[in-house]
C-alpha positions in Angstrom: 155.6 -106.8 206.2 157.8 -105.2 208.7 160.9 -104.9 206.1 158.8 -102.7 203.9 157.7 -100.5 206.6 161.2 -99.8 208.0 162.3 -99.2 204.0 159.4 -96.7 203.9 159.9 -94.9 207.1 163.8 -94.2 205.9 162.7 -93.1 202.7 160.0 -91.0 204.2 162.5 -89.4 206.8 164.9 -88.7 204.0 162.5 -86.8 201.7 160.8 -85.0 204.6 164.4 -84.1 206.2 165.2 -82.7 202.6 162.2 -80.6 202.5 162.4 -79.0 205.9 166.2 -78.3 204.9 165.0 -76.7 201.7 162.4 -74.9 203.5 165.3 -72.8 205.6 167.4 -72.7 202.7 169.7 -75.3 204.3 169.7 -77.8 201.7 173.2 -77.5 199.9 173.2 -77.7 196.1 173.7 -81.4 195.3 172.9 -84.1 192.6 170.8 -86.4 195.1 168.1 -84.6 196.7 165.9 -81.7 195.6 164.6 -80.3 192.7 167.4 -81.0 189.9 166.8 -79.3 186.4 169.5 -77.7 184.2 168.0 -74.6 185.3 167.9 -75.1 189.0 171.7 -76.3 188.8 173.0 -73.5 186.7 173.3 -71.5 190.1 173.1 -71.5 194.0 170.2 -69.1 193.9 168.0 -70.7 191.5 168.7 -74.3 193.2 167.7 -72.9 196.4 164.5 -70.7 195.1 162.9 -73.9 193.3 163.7 -75.9 196.4 162.1 -73.6 198.7 158.9 -73.8 196.7 158.8 -77.5 196.4 159.7 -77.9 200.4 156.0 -78.1 201.4 155.5 -81.1 198.8 158.6 -82.7 200.0 157.4 -82.4 203.7 154.1 -83.5 202.9 155.3 -86.5 200.6 157.6 -87.3 203.7 154.3 -87.1 206.2 152.4 -89.4 203.8 155.4 -92.0 203.8 155.7 -91.9 207.2 151.7 -92.8 207.7 151.9 -95.3 205.1 154.9 -96.9 207.3 152.7 -96.9 210.5 149.4 -98.0 208.8 151.7 -101.1 207.5 153.0 -101.7 210.8 149.6 -101.6 212.4 147.8 -103.6 209.8 150.4 -106.5 210.4 150.0 -106.6 214.1 146.2 -106.7 214.1 145.7 -109.3 211.6 148.2 -111.5 213.6 146.5 -110.4 216.6 
């Protein structure tokens, strides 16, 4: 159970980090992270605006993922206890 918790931690940090970068307009336009639609990829301004609007959801998803990873580790350690 520790490996899935580690994977979840890494993914949560990436998603939360992308949200923080988008919140401060530091997320560069790319094809991997962020809101990627035809409209948002058409201009840099559209990409920044859409990701700025979605940033709170990205940060919240990262926080929920980290909480899930911690719960997974705690469940294993208390069950083995």
